[in-house]
C-alpha positions in Angstrom: -163.9 -123.6 102.3 -162.3 -127.0 101.9 -164.2 -129.8 100.2 -163.4 -133.1 101.9 -163.0 -136.2 99.8 -165.8 -138.3 101.2 -165.8 -142.0 100.2 -167.7 -145.1 101.2 -165.8 -147.6 103.3 -165.4 -149.9 100.3 -164.1 -147.1 98.1 -161.6 -146.2 100.8 -160.3 -149.7 100.9 -159.9 -149.8 97.1 -157.9 -146.5 97.2 -155.7 -147.8 99.9 -155.1 -151.0 98.0 -154.2 -149.0 94.9 -151.6 -147.1 97.0 -150.3 -150.3 98.6 -151.4 -153.6 97.2 -150.2 -155.5 100.3 -152.1 -153.3 102.8 -153.7 -155.1 105.7 -156.4 -152.4 106.1 -159.8 -153.9 105.7 -163.4 -152.5 105.4 -164.0 -153.8 109.0 -160.9 -151.9 110.2 -162.2 -148.7 108.7 -165.7 -149.2 110.1 -164.2 -149.7 113.6 -162.0 -146.6 113.3 -165.2 -144.7 112.4 -167.2 -146.1 115.3 -164.4 -145.3 117.7 -164.3 -141.7 116.5 -160.7 -142.0 115.3 -161.5 -141.0 111.7 -164.0 -138.3 110.6 -167.1 -139.8 108.9 -170.8 -139.0 108.4 -173.8 -141.1 108.0 -175.7 -140.7 104.6 -178.8 -142.8 105.1 -177.3 -146.2 105.9 -173.9 -145.6 104.3 -170.9 -144.4 106.2 -168.9 -141.8 104.3 -165.3 -141.6 105.4 -163.1 -138.5 105.1 -160.4 -140.1 102.9 -157.8 -137.5 103.7 -158.4 -137.8 107.4 -158.2 -141.6 107.2 -154.9 -141.5 105.3 -153.5 -139.0 107.8 -154.6 -141.3 110.7 -153.1 -144.4 109.2 -149.8 -142.6 108.6 -149.7 -141.7 112.3 -150.0 -137.9 111.9 -153.2 -137.6 113.8 -154.3 -138.0 117.4 -157.6 -139.6 118.5 -160.8 -137.7 118.0 -164.0 -139.1 119.5 -166.6 -136.6 118.1 -168.2 -139.2 115.7 -168.1 -142.2 118.1 -171.5 -141.4 119.7 -173.2 -140.7 116.3 -172.4 -144.2 115.0 -172.9 -146.2 118.1 
């Protein structure tokens, strides 16, 4: 069983900025990716928890679109 690194949107942005201080990825960008189902995420109350590894793979261009979460967040 694999444990996914789930992070809030804000934490995800901070981690990306640590990796690349000049990154143009914003919290709004990540929220949009989640709503469109392009990145795996779950709702925890009112928070969106993003699968950090999936987000990083998506941003690196190694993943195709996935729409399974889009309807949950809409």
